[in-house]
Structures are given as C-alpha cells and as structure tokens.
mmCIF entry with sequence, helices, sheets and N, C-alpha, C, O atoms, coordinates in Angstrom:
data_MODEL
# 
_entry.id   MODEL 
# 
_entity.id                         1 
_entity.type                       polymer 
_entity.pdbx_number_of_molecules   1 
# 
_entity_poly.entity_id                      1 
_entity_poly.type                           'polypeptide(L)' 
_entity_poly.nstd_linkage                   no 
_entity_poly.nstd_monomer                   no 
_entity_poly.pdbx_seq_one_letter_code       MQNPLRDKLESAALRLDDFLDAAMALGPRENILLSAALDIAQAIEMLNQD 
_entity_poly.pdbx_seq_one_letter_code_can   MQNPLRDKLESAALRLDDFLDAAMALGPRENILLSAALDIAQAIEMLNQD 
_entity_poly.pdbx_strand_id                 A 
# 
loop_
_entity_poly_seq.entity_id 
_entity_poly_seq.num 
_entity_poly_seq.mon_id 
_entity_poly_seq.hetero 
1 1  MET n 
1 2  GLN n 
1 3  ASN n 
1 4  PRO n 
1 5  LEU n 
1 6  ARG n 
1 7  ASP n 
1 8  LYS n 
1 9  LEU n 
1 10 GLU n 
1 11 SER n 
1 12 ALA n 
1 13 ALA n 
1 14 LEU n 
1 15 ARG n 
1 16 LEU n 
1 17 ASP n 
1 18 ASP n 
1 19 PHE n 
1 20 LEU n 
1 21 ASP n 
1 22 ALA n 
1 23 ALA n 
1 24 MET n 
1 25 ALA n 
1 26 LEU n 
1 27 GLY n 
1 28 PRO n 
1 29 ARG n 
1 30 GLU n 
1 31 ASN n 
1 32 ILE n 
1 33 LEU n 
1 34 LEU n 
1 35 SER n 
1 36 ALA n 
1 37 ALA n 
1 38 LEU n 
1 39 ASP n 
1 40 ILE n 
1 41 ALA n 
1 42 GLN n 
1 43 ALA n 
1 44 ILE n 
1 45 GLU n 
1 46 MET n 
1 47 LEU n 
1 48 ASN n 
1 49 GLN n 
1 50 ASP n 
# 
_struct_asym.id          A 
_struct_asym.entity_id   1 
# 
loop_
_struct_conf.conf_type_id 
_struct_conf.id 
_struct_conf.pdbx_PDB_helix_id 
_struct_conf.beg_label_comp_id 
_struct_conf.beg_label_asym_id 
_struct_conf.beg_label_seq_id 
_struct_conf.pdbx_beg_PDB_ins_code 
_struct_conf.end_label_comp_id 
_struct_conf.end_label_asym_id 
_struct_conf.end_label_seq_id 
_struct_conf.pdbx_end_PDB_ins_code 
_struct_conf.beg_auth_comp_id 
_struct_conf.beg_auth_asym_id 
_struct_conf.beg_auth_seq_id 
_struct_conf.end_auth_comp_id 
_struct_conf.end_auth_asym_id 
_struct_conf.end_auth_seq_id 
_struct_conf.pdbx_PDB_helix_class 
_struct_conf.details 
_struct_conf.pdbx_PDB_helix_length 
HELX_P HELX_P1 AA1 PRO A 4  ? ALA A 22 ? PRO A 4  ALA A 22 1 ? 19 
HELX_P HELX_P2 AA2 PRO A 28 ? ASN A 48 ? PRO A 28 ASN A 48 1 ? 21 
# 
_struct_conf_type.id          HELX_P 
_struct_conf_type.criteria    ? 
_struct_conf_type.reference   ? 
# 
loop_
_atom_site.group_PDB 
_atom_site.id 
_atom_site.type_symbol 
_atom_site.label_atom_id 
_atom_site.label_alt_id 
_atom_site.label_comp_id 
_atom_site.label_asym_id 
_atom_site.label_entity_id 
_atom_site.label_seq_id 
_atom_site.pdbx_PDB_ins_code 
_atom_site.Cartn_x 
_atom_site.Cartn_y 
_atom_site.Cartn_z 
_atom_site.occupancy 
_atom_site.B_iso_or_equiv 
_atom_site.pdbx_formal_charge 
_atom_site.auth_seq_id 
_atom_site.auth_comp_id 
_atom_site.auth_asym_id 
_atom_site.auth_atom_id 
_atom_site.pdbx_PDB_model_num 
ATOM 1   N N  . MET A 1 1  ? 4.584   -8.874  -35.919 1.00 0.00 ? 1  MET A N  1 
ATOM 2   C CA . MET A 1 1  ? 4.199   -7.564  -36.353 1.00 0.00 ? 1  MET A CA 1 
ATOM 3   C C  . MET A 1 1  ? 2.831   -7.572  -37.015 1.00 0.00 ? 1  MET A C  1 
ATOM 4   O O  . MET A 1 1  ? 2.513   -8.415  -37.854 1.00 0.00 ? 1  MET A O  1 
ATOM 5   N N  . GLN A 1 2  ? 2.011   -6.559  -36.583 1.00 0.00 ? 2  GLN A N  1 
ATOM 6   C CA . GLN A 1 2  ? 0.656   -6.519  -37.177 1.00 0.00 ? 2  GLN A CA 1 
ATOM 7   C C  . GLN A 1 2  ? 0.627   -6.075  -38.659 1.00 0.00 ? 2  GLN A C  1 
ATOM 8   O O  . GLN A 1 2  ? 1.509   -5.329  -39.085 1.00 0.00 ? 2  GLN A O  1 
ATOM 9   N N  . ASN A 1 3  ? -0.318  -6.497  -39.408 1.00 0.00 ? 3  ASN A N  1 
ATOM 10  C CA . ASN A 1 3  ? -0.452  -6.079  -40.752 1.00 0.00 ? 3  ASN A CA 1 
ATOM 11  C C  . ASN A 1 3  ? -1.433  -4.867  -40.799 1.00 0.00 ? 3  ASN A C  1 
ATOM 12  O O  . ASN A 1 3  ? -2.611  -5.055  -40.491 1.00 0.00 ? 3  ASN A O  1 
ATOM 13  N N  . PRO A 1 4  ? -1.022  -3.709  -41.148 1.00 0.00 ? 4  PRO A N  1 
ATOM 14  C CA . PRO A 1 4  ? -1.908  -2.465  -41.176 1.00 0.00 ? 4  PRO A CA 1 
ATOM 15  C C  . PRO A 1 4  ? -3.139  -2.668  -42.051 1.00 0.00 ? 4  PRO A C  1 
ATOM 16  O O  . PRO A 1 4  ? -4.241  -2.237  -41.712 1.00 0.00 ? 4  PRO A O  1 
ATOM 17  N N  . LEU A 1 5  ? -2.927  -3.331  -43.178 1.00 0.00 ? 5  LEU A N  1 
ATOM 18  C CA . LEU A 1 5  ? -4.110  -3.543  -44.075 1.00 0.00 ? 5  LEU A CA 1 
ATOM 19  C C  . LEU A 1 5  ? -5.186  -4.436  -43.413 1.00 0.00 ? 5  LEU A C  1 
ATOM 20  O O  . LEU A 1 5  ? -6.381  -4.142  -43.458 1.00 0.00 ? 5  LEU A O  1 
ATOM 21  N N  . ARG A 1 6  ? -4.722  -5.511  -42.812 1.00 0.00 ? 6  ARG A N  1 
ATOM 22  C CA . ARG A 1 6  ? -5.565  -6.453  -42.147 1.00 0.00 ? 6  ARG A CA 1 
ATOM 23  C C  . ARG A 1 6  ? -6.221  -5.714  -40.988 1.00 0.00 ? 6  ARG A C  1 
ATOM 24  O O  . ARG A 1 6  ? -7.423  -5.892  -40.788 1.00 0.00 ? 6  ARG A O  1 
ATOM 25  N N  . ASP A 1 7  ? -5.516  -4.902  -40.215 1.00 0.00 ? 7  ASP A N  1 
ATOM 26  C CA . ASP A 1 7  ? -6.139  -4.196  -39.069 1.00 0.00 ? 7  ASP A CA 1 
ATOM 27  C C  . ASP A 1 7  ? -7.213  -3.273  -39.649 1.00 0.00 ? 7  ASP A C  1 
ATOM 28  O O  . ASP A 1 7  ? -8.305  -3.236  -39.082 1.00 0.00 ? 7  ASP A O  1 
ATOM 29  N N  . LYS A 1 8  ? -6.984  -2.513  -40.751 1.00 0.00 ? 8  LYS A N  1 
ATOM 30  C CA . LYS A 1 8  ? -7.954  -1.625  -41.307 1.00 0.00 ? 8  LYS A CA 1 
ATOM 31  C C  . LYS A 1 8  ? -9.167  -2.359  -41.771 1.00 0.00 ? 8  LYS A C  1 
ATOM 32  O O  . LYS A 1 8  ? -10.271 -1.874  -41.524 1.00 0.00 ? 8  LYS A O  1 
ATOM 33  N N  . LEU A 1 9  ? -9.061  -3.500  -42.431 1.00 0.00 ? 9  LEU A N  1 
ATOM 34  C CA . LEU A 1 9  ? -10.122 -4.234  -42.943 1.00 0.00 ? 9  LEU A CA 1 
ATOM 35  C C  . LEU A 1 9  ? -10.974 -4.814  -41.772 1.00 0.00 ? 9  LEU A C  1 
ATOM 36  O O  . LEU A 1 9  ? -12.202 -4.831  -41.857 1.00 0.00 ? 9  LEU A O  1 
ATOM 37  N N  . GLU A 1 10 ? -10.331 -5.277  -40.709 1.00 0.00 ? 10 GLU A N  1 
ATOM 38  C CA . GLU A 1 10 ? -11.038 -5.834  -39.564 1.00 0.00 ? 10 GLU A CA 1 
ATOM 39  C C  . GLU A 1 10 ? -11.765 -4.765  -38.899 1.00 0.00 ? 10 GLU A C  1 
ATOM 40  O O  . GLU A 1 10 ? -12.894 -5.008  -38.473 1.00 0.00 ? 10 GLU A O  1 
ATOM 41  N N  . SER A 1 11 ? -11.208 -3.506  -38.746 1.00 0.00 ? 11 SER A N  1 
ATOM 42  C CA . SER A 1 11 ? -11.916 -2.456  -38.138 1.00 0.00 ? 11 SER A CA 1 
ATOM 43  C C  . SER A 1 11 ? -13.159 -2.003  -38.858 1.00 0.00 ? 11 SER A C  1 
ATOM 44  O O  . SER A 1 11 ? -14.206 -1.768  -38.255 1.00 0.00 ? 11 SER A O  1 
ATOM 45  N N  . ALA A 1 12 ? -13.015 -1.883  -40.196 1.00 0.00 ? 12 ALA A N  1 
ATOM 46  C CA . ALA A 1 12 ? -14.185 -1.593  -41.026 1.00 0.00 ? 12 ALA A CA 1 
ATOM 47  C C  . ALA A 1 12 ? -15.292 -2.649  -40.977 1.00 0.00 ? 12 ALA A C  1 
ATOM 48  O O  . ALA A 1 12 ? -16.487 -2.359  -40.925 1.00 0.00 ? 12 ALA A O  1 
ATOM 49  N N  . ALA A 1 13 ? -14.811 -3.883  -40.998 1.00 0.00 ? 13 ALA A N  1 
ATOM 50  C CA . ALA A 1 13 ? -15.866 -5.022  -40.869 1.00 0.00 ? 13 ALA A CA 1 
ATOM 51  C C  . ALA A 1 13 ? -16.574 -4.969  -39.578 1.00 0.00 ? 13 ALA A C  1 
ATOM 52  O O  . ALA A 1 13 ? -17.792 -5.144  -39.540 1.00 0.00 ? 13 ALA A O  1 
ATOM 53  N N  . LEU A 1 14 ? -15.858 -4.730  -38.484 1.00 0.00 ? 14 LEU A N  1 
ATOM 54  C CA . LEU A 1 14 ? -16.561 -4.598  -37.213 1.00 0.00 ? 14 LEU A CA 1 
ATOM 55  C C  . LEU A 1 14 ? -17.488 -3.400  -37.087 1.00 0.00 ? 14 LEU A C  1 
ATOM 56  O O  . LEU A 1 14 ? -18.520 -3.498  -36.424 1.00 0.00 ? 14 LEU A O  1 
ATOM 57  N N  . ARG A 1 15 ? -17.158 -2.298  -37.691 1.00 0.00 ? 15 ARG A N  1 
ATOM 58  C CA . ARG A 1 15 ? -18.012 -1.180  -37.688 1.00 0.00 ? 15 ARG A CA 1 
ATOM 59  C C  . ARG A 1 15 ? -19.287 -1.450  -38.568 1.00 0.00 ? 15 ARG A C  1 
ATOM 60  O O  . ARG A 1 15 ? -20.396 -1.084  -38.179 1.00 0.00 ? 15 ARG A O  1 
ATOM 61  N N  . LEU A 1 16 ? -19.113 -2.066  -39.699 1.00 0.00 ? 16 LEU A N  1 
ATOM 62  C CA . LEU A 1 16 ? -20.259 -2.541  -40.526 1.00 0.00 ? 16 LEU A CA 1 
ATOM 63  C C  . LEU A 1 16 ? -21.152 -3.445  -39.761 1.00 0.00 ? 16 LEU A C  1 
ATOM 64  O O  . LEU A 1 16 ? -22.371 -3.276  -39.747 1.00 0.00 ? 16 LEU A O  1 
ATOM 65  N N  . ASP A 1 17 ? -20.547 -4.418  -39.117 1.00 0.00 ? 17 ASP A N  1 
ATOM 66  C CA . ASP A 1 17 ? -21.319 -5.397  -38.289 1.00 0.00 ? 17 ASP A CA 1 
ATOM 67  C C  . ASP A 1 17 ? -22.114 -4.720  -37.226 1.00 0.00 ? 17 ASP A C  1 
ATOM 68  O O  . ASP A 1 17 ? -23.284 -5.039  -37.010 1.00 0.00 ? 17 ASP A O  1 
ATOM 69  N N  . ASP A 1 18 ? -21.472 -3.756  -36.535 1.00 0.00 ? 18 ASP A N  1 
ATOM 70  C CA . ASP A 1 18 ? -22.230 -2.986  -35.464 1.00 0.00 ? 18 ASP A CA 1 
ATOM 71  C C  . ASP A 1 18 ? -23.371 -2.287  -36.029 1.00 0.00 ? 18 ASP A C  1 
ATOM 72  O O  . ASP A 1 18 ? -24.468 -2.320  -35.470 1.00 0.00 ? 18 ASP A O  1 
ATOM 73  N N  . PHE A 1 19 ? -23.163 -1.647  -37.124 1.00 0.00 ? 19 PHE A N  1 
ATOM 74  C CA . PHE A 1 19 ? -24.283 -0.794  -37.806 1.00 0.00 ? 19 PHE A CA 1 
ATOM 75  C C  . PHE A 1 19 ? -25.399 -1.683  -38.207 1.00 0.00 ? 19 PHE A C  1 
ATOM 76  O O  . PHE A 1 19 ? -26.562 -1.353  -37.973 1.00 0.00 ? 19 PHE A O  1 
ATOM 77  N N  . LEU A 1 20 ? -25.084 -2.851  -38.830 1.00 0.00 ? 20 LEU A N  1 
ATOM 78  C CA . LEU A 1 20 ? -26.126 -3.730  -39.334 1.00 0.00 ? 20 LEU A CA 1 
ATOM 79  C C  . LEU A 1 20 ? -26.876 -4.391  -38.166 1.00 0.00 ? 20 LEU A C  1 
ATOM 80  O O  . LEU A 1 20 ? -28.079 -4.631  -38.270 1.00 0.00 ? 20 LEU A O  1 
ATOM 81  N N  . ASP A 1 21 ? -26.187 -4.685  -37.067 1.00 0.00 ? 21 ASP A N  1 
ATOM 82  C CA . ASP A 1 21 ? -26.881 -5.231  -35.905 1.00 0.00 ? 21 ASP A CA 1 
ATOM 83  C C  . ASP A 1 21 ? -27.860 -4.212  -35.260 1.00 0.00 ? 21 ASP A C  1 
ATOM 84  O O  . ASP A 1 21 ? -28.826 -4.590  -34.598 1.00 0.00 ? 21 ASP A O  1 
ATOM 85  N N  . ALA A 1 22 ? -27.561 -2.867  -35.487 1.00 0.00 ? 22 ALA A N  1 
ATOM 86  C CA . ALA A 1 22 ? -28.463 -1.869  -34.988 1.00 0.00 ? 22 ALA A CA 1 
ATOM 87  C C  . ALA A 1 22 ? -29.619 -1.513  -35.949 1.00 0.00 ? 22 ALA A C  1 
ATOM 88  O O  . ALA A 1 22 ? -30.615 -0.917  -35.538 1.00 0.00 ? 22 ALA A O  1 
ATOM 89  N N  . ALA A 1 23 ? -29.467 -1.889  -37.238 1.00 0.00 ? 23 ALA A N  1 
ATOM 90  C CA . ALA A 1 23 ? -30.528 -1.541  -38.185 1.00 0.00 ? 23 ALA A CA 1 
ATOM 91  C C  . ALA A 1 23 ? -31.775 -2.456  -37.939 1.00 0.00 ? 23 ALA A C  1 
ATOM 92  O O  . ALA A 1 23 ? -31.678 -3.659  -37.699 1.00 0.00 ? 23 ALA A O  1 
ATOM 93  N N  . MET A 1 24 ? -32.916 -1.793  -38.018 1.00 0.00 ? 24 MET A N  1 
ATOM 94  C CA . MET A 1 24 ? -34.169 -2.485  -37.737 1.00 0.00 ? 24 MET A CA 1 
ATOM 95  C C  . MET A 1 24 ? -34.601 -3.335  -38.977 1.00 0.00 ? 24 MET A C  1 
ATOM 96  O O  . MET A 1 24 ? -35.044 -4.469  -38.793 1.00 0.00 ? 24 MET A O  1 
ATOM 97  N N  . ALA A 1 25 ? -34.490 -2.847  -40.157 1.00 0.00 ? 25 ALA A N  1 
ATOM 98  C CA . ALA A 1 25 ? -34.908 -3.599  -41.333 1.00 0.00 ? 25 ALA A CA 1 
ATOM 99  C C  . ALA A 1 25 ? -33.783 -3.365  -42.395 1.00 0.00 ? 25 ALA A C  1 
ATOM 100 O O  . ALA A 1 25 ? -33.085 -2.351  -42.396 1.00 0.00 ? 25 ALA A O  1 
ATOM 101 N N  . LEU A 1 26 ? -33.662 -4.388  -43.302 1.00 0.00 ? 26 LEU A N  1 
ATOM 102 C CA . LEU A 1 26 ? -32.670 -4.174  -44.318 1.00 0.00 ? 26 LEU A CA 1 
ATOM 103 C C  . LEU A 1 26 ? -33.378 -3.605  -45.593 1.00 0.00 ? 26 LEU A C  1 
ATOM 104 O O  . LEU A 1 26 ? -34.341 -4.156  -46.126 1.00 0.00 ? 26 LEU A O  1 
ATOM 105 N N  . GLY A 1 27 ? -32.805 -2.459  -46.020 1.00 0.00 ? 27 GLY A N  1 
ATOM 106 C CA . GLY A 1 27 ? -33.246 -1.791  -47.311 1.00 0.00 ? 27 GLY A CA 1 
ATOM 107 C C  . GLY A 1 27 ? -32.123 -1.763  -48.240 1.00 0.00 ? 27 GLY A C  1 
ATOM 108 O O  . GLY A 1 27 ? -31.095 -2.407  -48.032 1.00 0.00 ? 27 GLY A O  1 
ATOM 109 N N  . PRO A 1 28 ? -32.315 -0.989  -49.310 1.00 0.00 ? 28 PRO A N  1 
ATOM 110 C CA . PRO A 1 28 ? -31.191 -0.972  -50.348 1.00 0.00 ? 28 PRO A CA 1 
ATOM 111 C C  . PRO A 1 28 ? -29.852 -0.489  -49.766 1.00 0.00 ? 28 PRO A C  1 
ATOM 112 O O  . PRO A 1 28 ? -28.804 -1.018  -50.139 1.00 0.00 ? 28 PRO A O  1 
ATOM 113 N N  . ARG A 1 29 ? -29.861 0.462   -48.899 1.00 0.00 ? 29 ARG A N  1 
ATOM 114 C CA . ARG A 1 29 ? -28.537 0.972   -48.344 1.00 0.00 ? 29 ARG A CA 1 
ATOM 115 C C  . ARG A 1 29 ? -27.850 -0.115  -47.501 1.00 0.00 ? 29 ARG A C  1 
ATOM 116 O O  . ARG A 1 29 ? -26.635 -0.297  -47.583 1.00 0.00 ? 29 ARG A O  1 
ATOM 117 N N  . GLU A 1 30 ? -28.640 -0.830  -46.694 1.00 0.00 ? 30 GLU A N  1 
ATOM 118 C CA . GLU A 1 30 ? -28.111 -1.859  -45.890 1.00 0.00 ? 30 GLU A CA 1 
ATOM 119 C C  . GLU A 1 30 ? -27.589 -3.001  -46.694 1.00 0.00 ? 30 GLU A C  1 
ATOM 120 O O  . GLU A 1 30 ? -26.599 -3.636  -46.331 1.00 0.00 ? 30 GLU A O  1 
ATOM 121 N N  . ASN A 1 31 ? -28.254 -3.268  -47.791 1.00 0.00 ? 31 ASN A N  1 
ATOM 122 C CA . ASN A 1 31 ? -27.722 -4.409  -48.717 1.00 0.00 ? 31 ASN A CA 1 
ATOM 123 C C  . ASN A 1 31 ? -26.450 -3.915  -49.293 1.00 0.00 ? 31 ASN A C  1 
ATOM 124 O O  . ASN A 1 31 ? -25.579 -4.762  -49.491 1.00 0.00 ? 31 ASN A O  1 
ATOM 125 N N  . ILE A 1 32 ? -26.207 -2.701  -49.589 1.00 0.00 ? 32 ILE A N  1 
ATOM 126 C CA . ILE A 1 32 ? -24.932 -2.287  -50.077 1.00 0.00 ? 32 ILE A CA 1 
ATOM 127 C C  . ILE A 1 32 ? -23.858 -2.532  -48.971 1.00 0.00 ? 32 ILE A C  1 
ATOM 128 O O  . ILE A 1 32 ? -22.764 -3.036  -49.227 1.00 0.00 ? 32 ILE A O  1 
ATOM 129 N N  . LEU A 1 33 ? -24.227 -2.160  -47.786 1.00 0.00 ? 33 LEU A N  1 
ATOM 130 C CA . LEU A 1 33 ? -23.223 -2.339  -46.635 1.00 0.00 ? 33 LEU A CA 1 
ATOM 131 C C  . LEU A 1 33 ? -22.961 -3.840  -46.457 1.00 0.00 ? 33 LEU A C  1 
ATOM 132 O O  . LEU A 1 33 ? -21.822 -4.223  -46.188 1.00 0.00 ? 33 LEU A O  1 
ATOM 133 N N  . LEU A 1 34 ? -23.978 -4.701  -46.599 1.00 0.00 ? 34 LEU A N  1 
ATOM 134 C CA . LEU A 1 34 ? -23.778 -6.110  -46.490 1.00 0.00 ? 34 LEU A CA 1 
ATOM 135 C C  . LEU A 1 34 ? -22.781 -6.632  -47.571 1.00 0.00 ? 34 LEU A C  1 
ATOM 136 O O  . LEU A 1 34 ? -21.928 -7.479  -47.304 1.00 0.00 ? 34 LEU A O  1 
ATOM 137 N N  . SER A 1 35 ? -22.925 -6.118  -48.718 1.00 0.00 ? 35 SER A N  1 
ATOM 138 C CA . SER A 1 35 ? -22.020 -6.411  -49.829 1.00 0.00 ? 35 SER A CA 1 
ATOM 139 C C  . SER A 1 35 ? -20.599 -5.969  -49.522 1.00 0.00 ? 35 SER A C  1 
ATOM 140 O O  . SER A 1 35 ? -19.632 -6.693  -49.757 1.00 0.00 ? 35 SER A O  1 
ATOM 141 N N  . ALA A 1 36 ? -20.508 -4.804  -49.011 1.00 0.00 ? 36 ALA A N  1 
ATOM 142 C CA . ALA A 1 36 ? -19.191 -4.277  -48.671 1.00 0.00 ? 36 ALA A CA 1 
ATOM 143 C C  . ALA A 1 36 ? -18.539 -5.181  -47.556 1.00 0.00 ? 36 ALA A C  1 
ATOM 144 O O  . ALA A 1 36 ? -17.356 -5.515  -47.601 1.00 0.00 ? 36 ALA A O  1 
ATOM 145 N N  . ALA A 1 37 ? -19.404 -5.546  -46.557 1.00 0.00 ? 37 ALA A N  1 
ATOM 146 C CA . ALA A 1 37 ? -18.903 -6.369  -45.491 1.00 0.00 ? 37 ALA A CA 1 
ATOM 147 C C  . ALA A 1 37 ? -18.412 -7.751  -46.006 1.00 0.00 ? 37 ALA A C  1 
ATOM 148 O O  . ALA A 1 37 ? -17.425 -8.295  -45.512 1.00 0.00 ? 37 ALA A O  1 
ATOM 149 N N  . LEU A 1 38 ? -19.104 -8.276  -46.972 1.00 0.00 ? 38 LEU A N  1 
ATOM 150 C CA . LEU A 1 38 ? -18.648 -9.603  -47.586 1.00 0.00 ? 38 LEU A CA 1 
ATOM 151 C C  . LEU A 1 38 ? -17.350 -9.412  -48.262 1.00 0.00 ? 38 LEU A C  1 
ATOM 152 O O  . LEU A 1 38 ? -16.447 -10.237 -48.119 1.00 0.00 ? 38 LEU A O  1 
ATOM 153 N N  . ASP A 1 39 ? -17.212 -8.299  -49.035 1.00 0.00 ? 39 ASP A N  1 
ATOM 154 C CA . ASP A 1 39 ? -15.918 -8.070  -49.797 1.00 0.00 ? 39 ASP A CA 1 
ATOM 155 C C  . ASP A 1 39 ? -14.841 -7.890  -48.706 1.00 0.00 ? 39 ASP A C  1 
ATOM 156 O O  . ASP A 1 39 ? -13.745 -8.410  -48.915 1.00 0.00 ? 39 ASP A O  1 
ATOM 157 N N  . ILE A 1 40 ? -15.033 -7.241  -47.623 1.00 0.00 ? 40 ILE A N  1 
ATOM 158 C CA . ILE A 1 40 ? -13.991 -7.058  -46.545 1.00 0.00 ? 40 ILE A CA 1 
ATOM 159 C C  . ILE A 1 40 ? -13.657 -8.428  -45.961 1.00 0.00 ? 40 ILE A C  1 
ATOM 160 O O  . ILE A 1 40 ? -12.482 -8.741  -45.771 1.00 0.00 ? 40 ILE A O  1 
ATOM 161 N N  . ALA A 1 41 ? -14.641 -9.231  -45.680 1.00 0.00 ? 41 ALA A N  1 
ATOM 162 C CA . ALA A 1 41 ? -14.446 -10.557 -45.104 1.00 0.00 ? 41 ALA A CA 1 
ATOM 163 C C  . ALA A 1 41 ? -13.610 -11.402 -45.989 1.00 0.00 ? 41 ALA A C  1 
ATOM 164 O O  . ALA A 1 41 ? -12.725 -12.112 -45.513 1.00 0.00 ? 41 ALA A O  1 
ATOM 165 N N  . GLN A 1 42 ? -13.870 -11.349 -47.316 1.00 0.00 ? 42 GLN A N  1 
ATOM 166 C CA . GLN A 1 42 ? -13.090 -12.070 -48.294 1.00 0.00 ? 42 GLN A CA 1 
ATOM 167 C C  . GLN A 1 42 ? -11.737 -11.611 -48.394 1.00 0.00 ? 42 GLN A C  1 
ATOM 168 O O  . GLN A 1 42 ? -10.814 -12.406 -48.571 1.00 0.00 ? 42 GLN A O  1 
ATOM 169 N N  . ALA A 1 43 ? -11.547 -10.255 -48.280 1.00 0.00 ? 43 ALA A N  1 
ATOM 170 C CA . ALA A 1 43 ? -10.126 -9.776  -48.383 1.00 0.00 ? 43 ALA A CA 1 
ATOM 171 C C  . ALA A 1 43 ? -9.357  -10.198 -47.200 1.00 0.00 ? 43 ALA A C  1 
ATOM 172 O O  . ALA A 1 43 ? -8.170  -10.496 -47.340 1.00 0.00 ? 43 ALA A O  1 
ATOM 173 N N  . ILE A 1 44 ? -9.992  -10.256 -45.917 1.00 0.00 ? 44 ILE A N  1 
ATOM 174 C CA . ILE A 1 44 ? -9.324  -10.679 -44.731 1.00 0.00 ? 44 ILE A CA 1 
ATOM 175 C C  . ILE A 1 44 ? -8.900  -12.095 -44.846 1.00 0.00 ? 44 ILE A C  1 
ATOM 176 O O  . ILE A 1 44 ? -7.804  -12.464 -44.424 1.00 0.00 ? 44 ILE A O  1 
ATOM 177 N N  . GLU A 1 45 ? -9.793  -12.936 -45.439 1.00 0.00 ? 45 GLU A N  1 
ATOM 178 C CA . GLU A 1 45 ? -9.442  -14.402 -45.680 1.00 0.00 ? 45 GLU A CA 1 
ATOM 179 C C  . GLU A 1 45 ? -8.244  -14.444 -46.574 1.00 0.00 ? 45 GLU A C  1 
ATOM 180 O O  . GLU A 1 45 ? -7.322  -15.214 -46.306 1.00 0.00 ? 45 GLU A O  1 
ATOM 181 N N  . MET A 1 46 ? -8.203  -13.654 -47.633 1.00 0.00 ? 46 MET A N  1 
ATOM 182 C CA . MET A 1 46 ? -7.077  -13.713 -48.539 1.00 0.00 ? 46 MET A CA 1 
ATOM 183 C C  . MET A 1 46 ? -5.768  -13.313 -47.797 1.00 0.00 ? 46 MET A C  1 
ATOM 184 O O  . MET A 1 46 ? -4.732  -13.956 -47.969 1.00 0.00 ? 46 MET A O  1 
ATOM 185 N N  . LEU A 1 47 ? -5.839  -12.246 -46.974 1.00 0.00 ? 47 LEU A N  1 
ATOM 186 C CA . LEU A 1 47 ? -4.691  -11.911 -46.182 1.00 0.00 ? 47 LEU A CA 1 
ATOM 187 C C  . LEU A 1 47 ? -4.187  -12.983 -45.279 1.00 0.00 ? 47 LEU A C  1 
ATOM 188 O O  . LEU A 1 47 ? -2.981  -13.172 -45.121 1.00 0.00 ? 47 LEU A O  1 
ATOM 189 N N  . ASN A 1 48 ? -5.161  -13.726 -44.654 1.00 0.00 ? 48 ASN A N  1 
ATOM 190 C CA . ASN A 1 48 ? -4.801  -14.728 -43.644 1.00 0.00 ? 48 ASN A CA 1 
ATOM 191 C C  . ASN A 1 48 ? -4.168  -15.950 -44.318 1.00 0.00 ? 48 ASN A C  1 
ATOM 192 O O  . ASN A 1 48 ? -3.486  -16.756 -43.685 1.00 0.00 ? 48 ASN A O  1 
ATOM 193 N N  . GLN A 1 49 ? -4.420  -16.050 -45.614 1.00 0.00 ? 49 GLN A N  1 
ATOM 194 C CA . GLN A 1 49 ? -3.812  -17.206 -46.355 1.00 0.00 ? 49 GLN A CA 1 
ATOM 195 C C  . GLN A 1 49 ? -2.262  -17.042 -46.565 1.00 0.00 ? 49 GLN A C  1 
ATOM 196 O O  . GLN A 1 49 ? -1.584  -18.007 -46.918 1.00 0.00 ? 49 GLN A O  1 
ATOM 197 N N  . ASP A 1 50 ? -1.747  -15.872 -46.354 1.00 0.00 ? 50 ASP A N  1 
ATOM 198 C CA . ASP A 1 50 ? -0.384  -15.533 -46.572 1.00 0.00 ? 50 ASP A CA 1 
ATOM 199 C C  . ASP A 1 50 ? 0.428   -16.130 -45.458 1.00 0.00 ? 50 ASP A C  1 
ATOM 200 O O  . ASP A 1 50 ? 1.648   -15.970 -45.430 1.00 0.00 ? 50 ASP A O  1 
# 
C-alpha cells in the first residue's frame, strides 16, 4: 500500500527539482526553494526508515 504522505512529498520534491532545473540563475527565491527541497528530501528519508 502506498503512503500518501510519502507520495505528496515526492511529488513536491519533483516539482521543485523541475523548477530549479529550469531556473537560469539562483537568487533569494530559488535559495528558499532549495531549502524547501532539502527539507522534503530529509522528510522522505525519515519516512523510508520506517
């Protein structure tokens, strides 16, 4: 059975990754997104430890 929380986190991480790949240069807003992506990646790791 799929974990809905894990699915949401993975979806958000993929969208952030796609956005950052398309960004030409990193500014303050992109750095905020990078921080959010890192938080999501860490949350996914925590879920995978279960």
